[in-house]
C-alpha positions as MATLAB code, in Angstrom:
seq = 'XXXXXXXXXXXXXXXXXXXXXXXXXXXXXXXXXXXXXXXXXXXXXXXXXXXXXXXXXXXXXXXXXXXXXXXXXXXXXXXXXXXXXXXXXXXXXXXXXXXXXXXXXXXXXXXXXXXXXXXXXXXXXXXXXXXXXXXXXXXXXXXXXXXXXXXXXXXXXXXXXXXXXXXXXXXXXXXXXXXXXXXXXXXXXXXXXXXXXXXXXXXXXXXXXXXXXXXXXXXXXXXXXXXXXXXXXXXXXXXXXXXXXXXXXXXXXXXXXXXXXXXXXXXXXXXXXXXXXXXXXXXXXXXXXXXXXXXXXXXXXXXXXXXXXXXXXXXXXXXXXXXXXXXXXXX';
ca = [
     119.095  105.971   87.978;
     119.126  104.441   91.431;
     121.937  105.210   93.820;
     124.381  102.369   94.371;
     124.805  101.804   98.094;
     128.094  100.365   99.265;
     126.755   98.239  102.111;
     123.530   96.648  100.967;
     121.107   98.694   98.939;
     119.492  101.948   99.925;
     116.061  101.997  101.549;
     113.612  104.881  101.853;
     111.017  105.658  104.514;
     108.155  108.011  103.684;
     106.235  109.492  106.603;
     102.637  110.053  105.514;
     100.705  109.414  108.717;
     100.036  112.960  109.864;
      96.604  114.516  110.284;
      97.467  118.017  109.034;
      95.434  119.776  111.707;
      96.665  123.293  110.874;
      95.531  122.892  107.257;
      92.072  121.507  107.969;
      90.223  124.795  107.627;
      91.688  125.613  104.215;
      91.212  122.069  102.889;
      87.617  121.887  104.071;
      86.724  125.211  102.479;
      88.391  124.058   99.281;
      87.235  120.427   98.965;
      84.194  120.383  101.202;
      85.581  117.406  103.124;
      88.525  116.663  105.387;
      91.665  115.403  103.645;
      95.157  115.323  105.174;
      97.413  117.888  103.526;
      99.873  115.343  102.148;
      97.160  113.989   99.832;
      96.218  117.437   98.501;
      97.407  118.870   95.179;
      98.127  122.478   96.110;
      99.868  123.265   92.821;
     100.340  121.372   89.560;
      98.923  117.878   89.101;
     100.479  115.784   91.897;
      99.877  115.737   95.622;
     102.733  116.192   98.089;
     102.493  112.464   98.827;
     102.892  111.633   95.125;
     105.804  114.058   94.787;
     107.545  112.369   97.711;
     106.995  108.867   96.334;
     108.382  109.921   92.952;
     111.338  111.660   94.602;
     112.248  108.597   96.669;
     111.912  106.355   93.604;
     114.695  108.271   91.877;
     117.196  106.953   94.439;
     115.792  103.585   95.517;
     113.692  100.956   93.701;
     110.036  100.633   94.719;
     110.607   97.391   96.627;
     112.939   99.318   98.952;
     110.480  102.112   99.726;
     108.390  101.756  102.889;
     105.571  104.234  103.497;
     103.762  104.820  106.790;
     100.086  105.788  106.477;
      97.367  106.208  109.083;
      94.859  103.369  108.921;
      92.066  105.932  108.695;
      93.657  107.351  105.511;
      93.990  103.986  103.779;
      91.565  104.802  100.968;
      93.114  108.211  100.242;
      96.648  106.803  100.114;
      95.826  103.806   97.931;
      93.882  105.969   95.488;
      97.013  108.039   94.861;
      99.437  105.237   94.085;
      98.360  105.275   90.394;
     101.066  103.155   88.807;
     103.456  103.550   91.734;
     103.127   99.942   92.836;
     105.774   97.651   94.274;
     106.486   99.552   97.478;
     105.455   98.544  100.986;
     102.714  100.518  102.720;
     102.250  100.109  106.460;
      98.985  101.240  108.027;
      99.440  102.508  111.572;
      96.528  101.564  113.853;
      96.801  105.029  115.404;
      99.109  108.021  115.202;
     101.618  107.969  118.060;
     103.839  110.809  116.784;
     106.967  110.623  114.659;
     109.149  108.244  116.700;
     106.705  105.395  116.143;
     106.309  106.611  112.565;
     110.040  106.094  112.007;
     110.577  102.882  113.962;
     107.590  101.013  112.523;
     109.018  100.993  108.971;
     112.528  100.595  110.357;
     111.407   97.359  112.024;
     110.388   95.953  108.634;
     113.533   97.202  106.899;
     115.750   95.762  109.640;
     114.103   92.357  109.158;
     115.340   92.334  105.536;
     118.457   94.533  105.578;
     119.936   94.955  109.068;
     123.139   96.408  107.575;
     121.302   98.676  105.155;
     121.148  102.448  104.862;
     117.892  104.367  105.095;
     116.762  107.837  104.013;
     113.764  109.438  105.694;
     111.404  111.699  103.725;
     108.451  113.531  105.292;
     105.592  113.666  102.781;
     104.555  117.301  103.280;
     107.632  119.130  102.001;
     108.105  121.313   98.958;
     111.556  121.257   97.315;
     112.794  122.919   94.133;
     114.819  122.200   92.135;
     114.506  118.527   92.883;
     117.759  117.481   91.184;
     119.781  119.702   93.518;
     117.889  118.385   96.534;
     118.553  114.774   95.539;
     122.250  115.548   95.026;
     122.342  116.598   98.686;
     120.544  113.389   99.707;
     123.109  111.343   97.774;
     125.877  113.188   99.590;
     124.247  112.459  102.946;
     124.012  108.767  102.032;
     127.694  108.581  101.073;
     128.681  110.220  104.356;
     126.389  107.943  106.395;
     127.966  104.897  104.787;
     131.527  106.097  105.301;
     130.752  107.222  108.890;
     128.247  104.605  110.114;
     128.122  106.103  113.607;
     126.452  109.316  112.350;
     122.913  110.339  111.438;
     123.474  112.743  108.525;
     120.792  115.403  108.390;
     119.894  117.987  105.764;
     119.711  121.528  107.130;
     118.500  124.757  105.514;
     119.779  128.268  106.178;
     116.865  130.208  107.762;
     115.470  133.452  106.387;
     113.268  134.299  109.379;
     112.460  133.432  112.982;
     110.572  130.127  113.013;
     109.215  128.428  116.134;
     107.762  125.306  114.495;
     111.009  123.972  113.063;
     113.910  122.260  114.748;
     117.201  124.183  114.785;
     120.602  122.583  114.200;
     123.699  124.373  115.469;
     126.558  123.263  113.207;
     130.007  122.697  114.670;
     133.375  121.924  113.150;
     133.782  120.590  109.634;
     134.275  116.843  109.316;
     136.960  116.031  106.766;
     136.265  112.321  106.361;
     135.334  112.666  102.697;
     137.142  115.025  100.323;
     134.691  117.270   98.536;
     131.807  116.245  100.796;
     131.122  119.314  102.994;
     129.595  118.152  106.275;
     129.664  119.540  109.801;
     129.357  118.081  113.253;
     126.347  119.179  115.308;
     126.929  121.141  118.514;
     123.295  121.141  119.567;
     119.824  120.370  118.288;
     116.743  122.234  119.479;
     113.197  121.238  118.578;
     110.420  123.866  118.552;
     112.189  126.569  120.570;
     110.640  129.580  122.255;
     111.162  133.048  120.768;
     114.339  133.790  122.721;
     115.875  130.413  121.854;
     114.983  130.727  118.161;
     116.368  134.261  118.022;
     119.620  133.093  119.604;
     119.828  130.175  117.160;
     119.207  132.488  114.199;
     121.931  134.874  115.334;
     124.351  131.992  115.899;
     123.997  130.711  112.334;
     121.907  127.638  113.120;
     120.113  125.753  110.348;
     116.518  124.578  110.094;
     116.034  120.834  110.418;
     114.277  119.399  107.347;
     113.915  115.974  109.054;
     115.392  114.470  105.895;
     118.344  112.329  106.937;
     120.433  109.305  106.004;
     121.656  106.747  108.525;
     122.536  103.108  108.952;
     119.683  100.906  110.125;
     121.633   99.437  113.038;
     122.663  102.903  114.284;
     119.055  104.080  114.408;
     118.065  100.904  116.228;
     120.821  101.446  118.807;
     119.785  105.077  119.309;
     116.193  103.922  119.710;
     117.184  101.681  122.613;
     119.253  104.498  124.116;
     116.569  107.200  123.902;
     113.250  105.324  123.703;
     113.596  102.298  126.010;
     109.840  102.097  126.634;
     109.099  101.929  122.884;
     111.732   99.595  121.487;
     110.596   96.352  123.209;
     107.286   96.768  121.378;
     109.007   96.915  117.999;
     111.250   93.996  118.958;
     108.071   92.041  119.635;
     106.692   93.023  116.231;
     109.928   92.027  114.511;
     109.490   88.462  115.817;
     106.047   88.284  114.183;
     106.896   89.691  110.735;
     105.963   87.239  108.003;
     103.998   85.000  110.331;
     100.263   84.478  110.936;
     100.276   86.726  114.015;
     101.843   89.762  112.327;
      98.608   91.756  112.049;
      97.572   91.003  115.624;
     101.048   91.889  116.878;
     100.902   95.268  115.154;
      97.509   96.046  116.681;
      98.680   94.874  120.104;
     101.862   96.950  120.287;
     100.020  100.127  119.288;
      97.655   99.678  122.239;
     100.697  100.232  124.468;
     102.705  102.534  122.186;
     103.902  105.735  123.896;
     103.637  108.989  121.967;
     107.206  110.125  121.344;
     108.620  112.715  118.965;
     111.603  111.582  116.927;
     113.199  115.044  116.954;
     112.734  116.088  120.571;
     112.896  112.644  122.204;
     115.773  111.227  120.137;
     117.693  113.678  117.925;
     117.804  116.431  120.535;
     119.316  114.010  123.053;
     122.204  112.743  120.895;
     123.833  115.737  119.128;
     127.166  113.916  119.245;
     125.666  111.315  116.869;
     124.483  113.913  114.344;
     126.108  115.537  111.337;
     124.576  118.090  109.006;
     124.822  118.823  105.300;
     123.549  122.260  104.315;
     120.991  122.294  101.523;
     122.243  125.042   99.217;
     120.447  126.678   96.273;
     117.239  124.752   96.991;
     113.883  126.249   97.880;
     112.566  124.126  100.754;
     109.426  124.536  102.842;
     107.407  122.410  105.226;
     103.878  122.962  103.928;
     102.236  122.601  107.304;
     100.538  126.007  107.247;
      98.611  127.865  104.520;
     100.929  130.864  104.745;
     103.953  128.696  103.942;
     102.241  127.445  100.791;
     101.333  130.915   99.604;
     104.794  132.283  100.448;
     106.473  129.535   98.407;
     104.138  129.968   95.457;
     104.765  133.706   95.416;
     108.484  133.038   95.177;
     108.114  130.706   92.176;
     105.425  132.876   90.551;
     102.714  130.218   90.620;
      99.119  130.376   91.734;
      97.690  127.660   93.988;
      95.306  125.037   92.639;
      92.739  125.944   95.289;
      90.488  129.026   94.998;
      92.074  132.038   96.651;
      88.851  132.644   98.566;
      89.752  129.597  100.697;
      92.566  131.543  102.331;
      92.199  133.425  105.581;
      94.470  136.104  104.111;
      94.751  137.530  100.582;
      97.148  136.023   98.065;
      99.228  138.787   96.501;
     101.739  137.651   93.855;
     105.133  139.261   94.395;
     107.789  140.115   91.806;
     110.351  137.317   91.702;
     113.917  137.017   90.511;
     115.982  134.063   89.450;
     117.824  134.292   92.766;
     114.531  133.858   94.588;
     113.686  130.749   92.622;
     111.276  132.552   90.287;
     111.735  130.045   87.478;
     108.482  128.410   86.329;
     108.248  124.894   87.697;
     107.159  121.563   86.312;
     105.109  120.115   89.136;
];
């Protein structure tokens, strides 16, 4: 059942434009050809991209899902839709990091629903159980709609030092909604050094999943505040949407598009505009490295779909418990 949004209907953005450089070696040994990680089926029968599409479709109808794909991956993405039609797929002329990846689909959503609410989903994440994850997303949406001046992020309690993730330092509890636990954000740190990550870990900071809910107009305002060299390009595109020059406009703005990171160039600069909901009792991992895949699969007692000889390190199944998420999955 789709979530009923109180101020227009809910929209979803799926980021699927990455190249997956840290996974290239494993994928090439496995498939004999390059394929971005989000289109790979590492376990079960669906790729991470397909999992993300199906996950988003549980909260928003297909015509309110906008996916960003690299133009060079067009064939791979289209081949995996397989009955998942009705959504909008935007093909980026080139990858200019995650800020452009967010604001390109936001430009199209804003043209149709300027007062809408949007949820962002990266396409290379593993989550289990999915129902519990989506309950947290629903909570983030409700908070974003009741507090339209906040970007409501999902954070995960860390179990180790991690330098590739963003770290969210939660602050005081926000009591706007009874029964909706949410905290203000004191600071946000993207890809820290060892000392910074260790300090964040000791201070009780959370990992940033980059899954968030926010109002469209708030994100647009924050874009102008933090990315003033990028936003005029998307304003120019917005004037061309639906017209004969739309394709040319998209190509033209990407010739001048700066490479900006949504986390470090926007989120990190506006902690006062952030809130965080902790993702409890959910196994979450960004599958950007082979060791994260194998670690997750050990915890759920599953073997990867790829031959173990493709790994740079041996795969050793570990004993699991229910507390570690060792329940067999349907994936």
